[in-house]
Structure formats: C-alpha cells, structure tokens
PDB file of N, CA, C and O in Angstrom:
ATOM      1  N   MET A   1     281.710  38.466 288.870  1.00  0.00           N
ATOM      2  CA  MET A   1     281.596  38.340 290.313  1.00  0.00           C
ATOM      3  C   MET A   1     281.720  39.712 290.990  1.00  0.00           C
ATOM      4  O   MET A   1     280.935  40.035 291.882  1.00  0.00           O
ATOM      5  N   ILE A   2     282.686  40.503 290.576  1.00  0.00           N
ATOM      6  CA  ILE A   2     282.881  41.815 291.178  1.00  0.00           C
ATOM      7  C   ILE A   2     281.675  42.714 290.897  1.00  0.00           C
ATOM      8  O   ILE A   2     281.273  43.495 291.759  1.00  0.00           O
ATOM      9  N   LYS A   3     281.097  42.610 289.696  1.00  0.00           N
ATOM     10  CA  LYS A   3     279.932  43.427 289.366  1.00  0.00           C
ATOM     11  C   LYS A   3     278.751  43.070 290.267  1.00  0.00           C
ATOM     12  O   LYS A   3     278.010  43.957 290.693  1.00  0.00           O
ATOM     13  N   VAL A   4     278.570  41.795 290.559  1.00  0.00           N
ATOM     14  CA  VAL A   4     277.481  41.368 291.443  1.00  0.00           C
ATOM     15  C   VAL A   4     277.682  41.959 292.835  1.00  0.00           C
ATOM     16  O   VAL A   4     276.736  42.481 293.424  1.00  0.00           O
ATOM     17  N   LEU A   5     278.896  41.884 293.366  1.00  0.00           N
ATOM     18  CA  LEU A   5     279.174  42.463 294.678  1.00  0.00           C
ATOM     19  C   LEU A   5     278.974  43.971 294.668  1.00  0.00           C
ATOM     20  O   LEU A   5     278.398  44.532 295.600  1.00  0.00           O
ATOM     21  N   ARG A   6     279.447  44.624 293.622  1.00  0.00           N
ATOM     22  CA  ARG A   6     279.310  46.075 293.537  1.00  0.00           C
ATOM     23  C   ARG A   6     277.833  46.471 293.473  1.00  0.00           C
ATOM     24  O   ARG A   6     277.415  47.421 294.135  1.00  0.00           O
ATOM     25  N   ASP A   7     277.050  45.752 292.686  1.00  0.00           N
ATOM     26  CA  ASP A   7     275.623  46.061 292.586  1.00  0.00           C
ATOM     27  C   ASP A   7     274.888  45.774 293.893  1.00  0.00           C
ATOM     28  O   ASP A   7     273.943  46.480 294.245  1.00  0.00           O
ATOM     29  N   THR A   8     275.315  44.750 294.601  1.00  0.00           N
ATOM     30  CA  THR A   8     274.665  44.376 295.855  1.00  0.00           C
ATOM     31  C   THR A   8     275.005  45.343 296.980  1.00  0.00           C
ATOM     32  O   THR A   8     274.141  45.656 297.798  1.00  0.00           O
ATOM     33  N   LEU A   9     276.223  45.814 297.038  1.00  0.00           N
ATOM     34  CA  LEU A   9     276.697  46.575 298.186  1.00  0.00           C
ATOM     35  C   LEU A   9     276.723  48.085 297.986  1.00  0.00           C
ATOM     36  O   LEU A   9     277.244  48.808 298.835  1.00  0.00           O
ATOM     37  N   THR A  10     276.175  48.569 296.887  1.00  0.00           N
ATOM     38  CA  THR A  10     276.179  50.014 296.655  1.00  0.00           C
ATOM     39  C   THR A  10     274.763  50.543 296.490  1.00  0.00           C
ATOM     40  O   THR A  10     273.848  49.811 296.113  1.00  0.00           O
ATOM     41  N   ASN A  11     274.602  51.816 296.776  1.00  0.00           N
ATOM     42  CA  ASN A  11     273.377  52.562 296.507  1.00  0.00           C
ATOM     43  C   ASN A  11     273.740  53.685 295.548  1.00  0.00           C
ATOM     44  O   ASN A  11     274.436  54.627 295.928  1.00  0.00           O
ATOM     45  N   ASP A  12     273.278  53.593 294.322  1.00  0.00           N
ATOM     46  CA  ASP A  12     273.559  54.616 293.303  1.00  0.00           C
ATOM     47  C   ASP A  12     275.053  54.872 293.145  1.00  0.00           C
ATOM     48  O   ASP A  12     275.478  56.019 293.007  1.00  0.00           O
ATOM     49  N   GLY A  13     275.844  53.813 293.166  1.00  0.00           N
ATOM     50  CA  GLY A  13     277.284  53.935 292.961  1.00  0.00           C
ATOM     51  C   GLY A  13     278.092  54.254 294.202  1.00  0.00           C
ATOM     52  O   GLY A  13     279.319  54.331 294.126  1.00  0.00           O
ATOM     53  N   VAL A  14     277.445  54.442 295.344  1.00  0.00           N
ATOM     54  CA  VAL A  14     278.138  54.755 296.597  1.00  0.00           C
ATOM     55  C   VAL A  14     278.077  53.525 297.497  1.00  0.00           C
ATOM     56  O   VAL A  14     277.010  52.947 297.702  1.00  0.00           O
ATOM     57  N   TRP A  15     279.234  53.132 298.030  1.00  0.00           N
ATOM     58  CA  TRP A  15     279.273  51.958 298.902  1.00  0.00           C
ATOM     59  C   TRP A  15     278.461  52.221 300.159  1.00  0.00           C
ATOM     60  O   TRP A  15     278.589  53.275 300.781  1.00  0.00           O
ATOM     61  N   SER A  16     277.623  51.257 300.530  1.00  0.00           N
ATOM     62  CA  SER A  16     276.758  51.374 301.691  1.00  0.00           C
ATOM     63  C   SER A  16     277.372  50.617 302.865  1.00  0.00           C
ATOM     64  O   SER A  16     277.553  49.401 302.799  1.00  0.00           O
ATOM     65  N   GLN A  17     277.689  51.332 303.929  1.00  0.00           N
ATOM     66  CA  GLN A  17     278.310  50.706 305.088  1.00  0.00           C
ATOM     67  C   GLN A  17     277.391  49.656 305.706  1.00  0.00           C
ATOM     68  O   GLN A  17     277.863  48.606 306.142  1.00  0.00           O
ATOM     69  N   LYS A  18     276.101  49.921 305.749  1.00  0.00           N
ATOM     70  CA  LYS A  18     275.159  48.969 306.345  1.00  0.00           C
ATOM     71  C   LYS A  18     275.044  47.696 305.519  1.00  0.00           C
ATOM     72  O   LYS A  18     274.953  46.601 306.073  1.00  0.00           O
ATOM     73  N   LYS A  19     275.048  47.835 304.207  1.00  0.00           N
ATOM     74  CA  LYS A  19     274.993  46.646 303.356  1.00  0.00           C
ATOM     75  C   LYS A  19     276.262  45.824 303.489  1.00  0.00           C
ATOM     76  O   LYS A  19     276.212  44.595 303.523  1.00  0.00           O
ATOM     77  N   ILE A  20     277.401  46.504 303.563  1.00  0.00           N
ATOM     78  CA  ILE A  20     278.672  45.794 303.718  1.00  0.00           C
ATOM     79  C   ILE A  20     278.710  45.087 305.064  1.00  0.00           C
ATOM     80  O   ILE A  20     279.166  43.946 305.144  1.00  0.00           O
ATOM     81  N   GLN A  21     278.241  45.739 306.122  1.00  0.00           N
ATOM     82  CA  GLN A  21     278.222  45.124 307.449  1.00  0.00           C
ATOM     83  C   GLN A  21     277.329  43.889 307.471  1.00  0.00           C
ATOM     84  O   GLN A  21     277.704  42.861 308.034  1.00  0.00           O
ATOM     85  N   THR A  22     276.157  43.983 306.864  1.00  0.00           N
ATOM     86  CA  THR A  22     275.241  42.845 306.823  1.00  0.00           C
ATOM     87  C   THR A  22     275.861  41.693 306.055  1.00  0.00           C
ATOM     88  O   THR A  22     275.836  40.551 306.514  1.00  0.00           O
ATOM     89  N   PHE A  23     276.414  41.986 304.899  1.00  0.00           N
ATOM     90  CA  PHE A  23     277.017  40.976 304.036  1.00  0.00           C
ATOM     91  C   PHE A  23     278.179  40.268 304.734  1.00  0.00           C
ATOM     92  O   PHE A  23     278.238  39.038 304.761  1.00  0.00           O
ATOM     93  N   THR A  24     279.094  41.044 305.292  1.00  0.00           N
ATOM     94  CA  THR A  24     280.277  40.436 305.901  1.00  0.00           C
ATOM     95  C   THR A  24     279.955  39.724 307.212  1.00  0.00           C
ATOM     96  O   THR A  24     280.527  38.669 307.486  1.00  0.00           O
ATOM     97  N   SER A  25     279.060  40.269 308.025  1.00  0.00           N
ATOM     98  CA  SER A  25     278.772  39.620 309.304  1.00  0.00           C
ATOM     99  C   SER A  25     278.127  38.253 309.096  1.00  0.00           C
ATOM    100  O   SER A  25     278.403  37.323 309.854  1.00  0.00           O
ATOM    101  N   PHE A  26     277.272  38.115 308.081  1.00  0.00           N
ATOM    102  CA  PHE A  26     276.671  36.807 307.808  1.00  0.00           C
ATOM    103  C   PHE A  26     277.730  35.791 307.393  1.00  0.00           C
ATOM    104  O   PHE A  26     277.752  34.672 307.904  1.00  0.00           O
ATOM    105  N   TYR A  27     278.604  36.175 306.474  1.00  0.00           N
ATOM    106  CA  TYR A  27     279.610  35.229 305.997  1.00  0.00           C
ATOM    107  C   TYR A  27     280.686  34.939 307.044  1.00  0.00           C
ATOM    108  O   TYR A  27     281.206  33.825 307.095  1.00  0.00           O
ATOM    109  N   VAL A  28     281.019  35.902 307.861  1.00  0.00           N
ATOM    110  CA  VAL A  28     281.964  35.643 308.947  1.00  0.00           C
ATOM    111  C   VAL A  28     281.337  34.684 309.966  1.00  0.00           C
ATOM    112  O   VAL A  28     282.017  33.795 310.479  1.00  0.00           O
ATOM    113  N   ALA A  29     280.041  34.862 310.262  1.00  0.00           N
ATOM    114  CA  ALA A  29     279.344  33.957 311.180  1.00  0.00           C
ATOM    115  C   ALA A  29     279.325  32.541 310.615  1.00  0.00           C
ATOM    116  O   ALA A  29     279.552  31.579 311.349  1.00  0.00           O
ATOM    117  N   ALA A  30     279.060  32.403 309.326  1.00  0.00           N
ATOM    118  CA  ALA A  30     279.048  31.079 308.699  1.00  0.00           C
ATOM    119  C   ALA A  30     280.435  30.445 308.736  1.00  0.00           C
ATOM    120  O   ALA A  30     280.571  29.262 309.050  1.00  0.00           O
ATOM    121  N   LEU A  31     281.456  31.220 308.418  1.00  0.00           N
ATOM    122  CA  LEU A  31     282.823  30.708 308.471  1.00  0.00           C
ATOM    123  C   LEU A  31     283.198  30.299 309.892  1.00  0.00           C
ATOM    124  O   LEU A  31     283.810  29.252 310.104  1.00  0.00           O
ATOM    125  N   TYR A  32     282.827  31.132 310.863  1.00  0.00           N
ATOM    126  CA  TYR A  32     283.114  30.846 312.270  1.00  0.00           C
ATOM    127  C   TYR A  32     282.421  29.552 312.710  1.00  0.00           C
ATOM    128  O   TYR A  32     283.006  28.757 313.446  1.00  0.00           O
ATOM    129  N   ALA A  33     281.185  29.340 312.265  1.00  0.00           N
ATOM    130  CA  ALA A  33     280.438  28.141 312.658  1.00  0.00           C
ATOM    131  C   ALA A  33     281.038  26.867 312.065  1.00  0.00           C
ATOM    132  O   ALA A  33     280.960  25.800 312.674  1.00  0.00           O
ATOM    133  N   PHE A  34     281.642  26.978 310.872  1.00  0.00           N
ATOM    134  CA  PHE A  34     282.207  25.795 310.215  1.00  0.00           C
ATOM    135  C   PHE A  34     283.705  25.620 310.448  1.00  0.00           C
ATOM    136  O   PHE A  34     284.310  24.718 309.868  1.00  0.00           O
ATOM    137  N   MET A  35     284.311  26.453 311.274  1.00  0.00           N
ATOM    138  CA  MET A  35     285.743  26.318 311.572  1.00  0.00           C
ATOM    139  C   MET A  35     286.115  24.949 312.151  1.00  0.00           C
ATOM    140  O   MET A  35     287.184  24.435 311.822  1.00  0.00           O
ATOM    141  N   PRO A  36     285.276  24.336 312.999  1.00  0.00           N
ATOM    142  CA  PRO A  36     285.653  23.004 313.495  1.00  0.00           C
ATOM    143  C   PRO A  36     285.811  21.958 312.388  1.00  0.00           C
ATOM    144  O   PRO A  36     286.514  20.967 312.585  1.00  0.00           O
ATOM    145  N   ALA A  37     285.186  22.151 311.251  1.00  0.00           N
ATOM    146  CA  ALA A  37     285.368  21.222 310.136  1.00  0.00           C
ATOM    147  C   ALA A  37     286.782  21.334 309.571  1.00  0.00           C
ATOM    148  O   ALA A  37     287.334  20.357 309.065  1.00  0.00           O
ATOM    149  N   LEU A  38     287.366  22.534 309.661  1.00  0.00           N
ATOM    150  CA  LEU A  38     288.715  22.749 309.148  1.00  0.00           C
ATOM    151  C   LEU A  38     289.786  22.499 310.211  1.00  0.00           C
ATOM    152  O   LEU A  38     290.865  21.982 309.919  1.00  0.00           O
ATOM    153  N   MET A  39     289.466  22.877 311.442  1.00  0.00           N
ATOM    154  CA  MET A  39     290.388  22.717 312.569  1.00  0.00           C
ATOM    155  C   MET A  39     289.620  22.043 313.707  1.00  0.00           C
ATOM    156  O   MET A  39     288.905  22.720 314.445  1.00  0.00           O
ATOM    157  N   PRO A  40     289.752  20.741 313.861  1.00  0.00           N
ATOM    158  CA  PRO A  40     288.937  20.013 314.848  1.00  0.00           C
ATOM    159  C   PRO A  40     289.105  20.488 316.299  1.00  0.00           C
ATOM    160  O   PRO A  40     288.207  20.264 317.111  1.00  0.00           O
ATOM    161  N   THR A  41     290.198  21.121 316.644  1.00  0.00           N
ATOM    162  CA  THR A  41     290.389  21.572 318.022  1.00  0.00           C
ATOM    163  C   THR A  41     289.745  22.929 318.291  1.00  0.00           C
ATOM    164  O   THR A  41     289.726  23.386 319.434  1.00  0.00           O
ATOM    165  N   PHE A  42     289.222  23.573 317.260  1.00  0.00           N
ATOM    166  CA  PHE A  42     288.618  24.899 317.403  1.00  0.00           C
ATOM    167  C   PHE A  42     287.287  24.785 318.142  1.00  0.00           C
ATOM    168  O   PHE A  42     286.465  23.929 317.816  1.00  0.00           O
ATOM    169  N   GLN A  43     287.076  25.644 319.131  1.00  0.00           N
ATOM    170  CA  GLN A  43     285.833  25.662 319.902  1.00  0.00           C
ATOM    171  C   GLN A  43     284.989  26.858 319.466  1.00  0.00           C
ATOM    172  O   GLN A  43     285.460  27.995 319.495  1.00  0.00           O
ATOM    173  N   VAL A  44     283.748  26.605 319.065  1.00  0.00           N
ATOM    174  CA  VAL A  44     282.835  27.673 318.668  1.00  0.00           C
ATOM    175  C   VAL A  44     282.138  28.197 319.919  1.00  0.00           C
ATOM    176  O   VAL A  44     281.527  27.433 320.666  1.00  0.00           O
ATOM    177  N   ASN A  45     282.234  29.492 320.136  1.00  0.00           N
ATOM    178  CA  ASN A  45     281.554  30.142 321.247  1.00  0.00           C
ATOM    179  C   ASN A  45     280.240  30.713 320.713  1.00  0.00           C
ATOM    180  O   ASN A  45     280.239  31.536 319.798  1.00  0.00           O
ATOM    181  N   GLU A  46     279.130  30.272 321.290  1.00  0.00           N
ATOM    182  CA  GLU A  46     277.815  30.667 320.787  1.00  0.00           C
ATOM    183  C   GLU A  46     277.586  32.170 320.892  1.00  0.00           C
ATOM    184  O   GLU A  46     276.908  32.749 320.043  1.00  0.00           O
ATOM    185  N   VAL A  47     278.137  32.808 321.917  1.00  0.00           N
ATOM    186  CA  VAL A  47     277.953  34.242 322.101  1.00  0.00           C
ATOM    187  C   VAL A  47     278.596  35.016 320.948  1.00  0.00           C
ATOM    188  O   VAL A  47     278.025  35.987 320.452  1.00  0.00           O
ATOM    189  N   ILE A  48     279.763  34.588 320.533  1.00  0.00           N
ATOM    190  CA  ILE A  48     280.443  35.249 319.420  1.00  0.00           C
ATOM    191  C   ILE A  48     279.669  35.028 318.129  1.00  0.00           C
ATOM    192  O   ILE A  48     279.491  35.958 317.343  1.00  0.00           O
ATOM    193  N   PHE A  49     279.211  33.804 317.909  1.00  0.00           N
ATOM    194  CA  PHE A  49     278.420  33.499 316.712  1.00  0.00           C
ATOM    195  C   PHE A  49     277.154  34.354 316.659  1.00  0.00           C
ATOM    196  O   PHE A  49     276.839  34.939 315.623  1.00  0.00           O
ATOM    197  N   LEU A  50     276.441  34.421 317.763  1.00  0.00           N
ATOM    198  CA  LEU A  50     275.225  35.238 317.809  1.00  0.00           C
ATOM    199  C   LEU A  50     275.537  36.729 317.685  1.00  0.00           C
ATOM    200  O   LEU A  50     274.725  37.493 317.162  1.00  0.00           O
ATOM    201  N   GLY A  51     276.696  37.137 318.157  1.00  0.00           N
ATOM    202  CA  GLY A  51     277.104  38.533 318.003  1.00  0.00           C
ATOM    203  C   GLY A  51     277.274  38.913 316.541  1.00  0.00           C
ATOM    204  O   GLY A  51     276.868  39.999 316.129  1.00  0.00           O
ATOM    205  N   PHE A  52     277.871  38.023 315.754  1.00  0.00           N
ATOM    206  CA  PHE A  52     278.012  38.287 314.321  1.00  0.00           C
ATOM    207  C   PHE A  52     276.645  38.396 313.656  1.00  0.00           C
ATOM    208  O   PHE A  52     276.413  39.305 312.859  1.00  0.00           O
ATOM    209  N   LEU A  53     275.743  37.478 313.977  1.00  0.00           N
ATOM    210  CA  LEU A  53     274.409  37.526 313.384  1.00  0.00           C
ATOM    211  C   LEU A  53     273.633  38.755 313.839  1.00  0.00           C
ATOM    212  O   LEU A  53     272.893  39.350 313.056  1.00  0.00           O
ATOM    213  N   THR A  54     273.801  39.135 315.099  1.00  0.00           N
ATOM    214  CA  THR A  54     273.109  40.309 315.624  1.00  0.00           C
ATOM    215  C   THR A  54     273.607  41.582 314.944  1.00  0.00           C
ATOM    216  O   THR A  54     272.814  42.484 314.673  1.00  0.00           O
ATOM    217  N   ALA A  55     274.891  41.668 314.669  1.00  0.00           N
ATOM    218  CA  ALA A  55     275.444  42.849 313.988  1.00  0.00           C
ATOM    219  C   ALA A  55     274.810  43.011 312.608  1.00  0.00           C
ATOM    220  O   ALA A  55     274.453  44.122 312.216  1.00  0.00           O
ATOM    221  N   GLY A  56     274.672  41.926 311.884  1.00  0.00           N
ATOM    222  CA  GLY A  56     274.028  41.992 310.574  1.00  0.00           C
ATOM    223  C   GLY A  56     272.553  42.335 310.687  1.00  0.00           C
ATOM    224  O   GLY A  56     272.037  43.128 309.900  1.00  0.00           O
ATOM    225  N   GLY A  57     271.876  41.746 311.653  1.00  0.00           N
ATOM    226  CA  GLY A  57     270.465  42.041 311.865  1.00  0.00           C
ATOM    227  C   GLY A  57     270.236  43.479 312.273  1.00  0.00           C
ATOM    228  O   GLY A  57     269.256  44.094 311.852  1.00  0.00           O
ATOM    229  N   TYR A  58     271.116  44.021 313.081  1.00  0.00           N
ATOM    230  CA  TYR A  58     270.989  45.416 313.511  1.00  0.00           C
ATOM    231  C   TYR A  58     271.161  46.367 312.327  1.00  0.00           C
ATOM    232  O   TYR A  58     270.465  47.378 312.233  1.00  0.00           O
ATOM    233  N   ALA A  59     272.083  46.043 311.429  1.00  0.00           N
ATOM    234  CA  ALA A  59     272.275  46.883 310.244  1.00  0.00           C
ATOM    235  C   ALA A  59     271.024  46.869 309.369  1.00  0.00           C
ATOM    236  O   ALA A  59     270.630  47.905 308.832  1.00  0.00           O
ATOM    237  N   ILE A  60     270.401  45.706 309.223  1.00  0.00           N
ATOM    238  CA  ILE A  60     269.161  45.624 308.449  1.00  0.00           C
ATOM    239  C   ILE A  60     268.056  46.412 309.144  1.00  0.00           C
ATOM    240  O   ILE A  60     267.289  47.120 308.491  1.00  0.00           O
ATOM    241  N   TYR A  61     267.976  46.292 310.459  1.00  0.00           N
ATOM    242  CA  TYR A  61     266.965  47.032 311.228  1.00  0.00           C
ATOM    243  C   TYR A  61     267.136  48.542 311.040  1.00  0.00           C
ATOM    244  O   TYR A  61     266.151  49.249 310.828  1.00  0.00           O
ATOM    245  N   GLN A  62     268.359  49.037 311.114  1.00  0.00           N
ATOM    246  CA  GLN A  62     268.614  50.466 310.950  1.00  0.00           C
ATOM    247  C   GLN A  62     268.241  50.944 309.542  1.00  0.00           C
ATOM    248  O   GLN A  62     267.719  52.045 309.370  1.00  0.00           O
ATOM    249  N   THR A  63     268.513  50.105 308.543  1.00  0.00           N
ATOM    250  CA  THR A  63     268.162  50.469 307.172  1.00  0.00           C
ATOM    251  C   THR A  63     266.655  50.572 307.021  1.00  0.00           C
ATOM    252  O   THR A  63     266.158  51.524 306.420  1.00  0.00           O
ATOM    253  N   GLN A  64     265.919  49.603 307.559  1.00  0.00           N
ATOM    254  CA  GLN A  64     264.463  49.632 307.460  1.00  0.00           C
ATOM    255  C   GLN A  64     263.862  50.784 308.257  1.00  0.00           C
ATOM    256  O   GLN A  64     262.867  51.383 307.849  1.00  0.00           O
ATOM    257  N   LYS A  65     264.472  51.084 309.388  1.00  0.00           N
ATOM    258  CA  LYS A  65     263.997  52.191 310.210  1.00  0.00           C
ATOM    259  C   LYS A  65     264.147  53.512 309.466  1.00  0.00           C
ATOM    260  O   LYS A  65     263.251  54.354 309.524  1.00  0.00           O
ATOM    261  N   GLN A  66     265.255  53.707 308.775  1.00  0.00           N
ATOM    262  CA  GLN A  66     265.481  54.940 308.020  1.00  0.00           C
ATOM    263  C   GLN A  66     264.519  55.029 306.830  1.00  0.00           C
ATOM    264  O   GLN A  66     264.017  56.110 306.520  1.00  0.00           O
ATOM    265  N   LYS A  67     264.263  53.905 306.169  1.00  0.00           N
ATOM    266  CA  LYS A  67     263.359  53.913 305.022  1.00  0.00           C
ATOM    267  C   LYS A  67     261.930  54.238 305.453  1.00  0.00           C
ATOM    268  O   LYS A  67     261.223  54.953 304.744  1.00  0.00           O
ATOM    269  N   SER A  68     261.498  53.729 306.595  1.00  0.00           N
ATOM    270  CA  SER A  68     260.133  53.993 307.047  1.00  0.00           C
ATOM    271  C   SER A  68     259.980  55.443 307.547  1.00  0.00           C
ATOM    272  O   SER A  68     258.878  55.991 307.513  1.00  0.00           O
ATOM    273  N   ALA A  69     261.057  56.055 308.000  1.00  0.00           N
ATOM    274  CA  ALA A  69     261.006  57.444 308.471  1.00  0.00           C
ATOM    275  C   ALA A  69     260.881  58.417 307.296  1.00  0.00           C
ATOM    276  O   ALA A  69     260.379  59.530 307.457  1.00  0.00           O
ATOM    277  N   GLN A  70     261.333  57.998 306.132  1.00  0.00           N
ATOM    278  CA  GLN A  70     261.273  58.884 304.964  1.00  0.00           C
ATOM    279  C   GLN A  70     259.921  58.772 304.401  1.00  0.00           C
ATOM    280  O   GLN A  70     259.612  59.424 303.403  1.00  0.00           O
TER     281      GLN A  70
END
C-alpha cells in the first residue's frame, strides 16, 4: 500500500506537492460528503465541498499548464 502511494505521489523519487494536493482534496471532499452517514446531525455545506474539489482541479490544471509550456 505504501509503495502504491509513494509511486503515485512522487516524481522521480521527489514528493510532488500538486499530486499530494489533488489526492488529498478528492478524498477529503468524499469524506466530507459522506459525514452525514456517520453523524446524522452534520450539515454538508456545498461551498466547502466544491472548494475541496476546486483545489484538486486547480492543482491538476497547474500541472498540465506547466507540462504544455515545456
């Protein structure tokens, strides 16, 4: 499991901040969306949920922008 994460989140052995941001923002958004299943009184705010997804999308956009510039 650790090897899969390391291979996914690194570039040539160096941890990639953009990959980590994309990875964590997606899973935090998913956890946030399913919190009412664990705590029925929890209220999901759509703006916060979309903010998590936007952060991951922005990191992917920046990565693609840098690759196309090279």
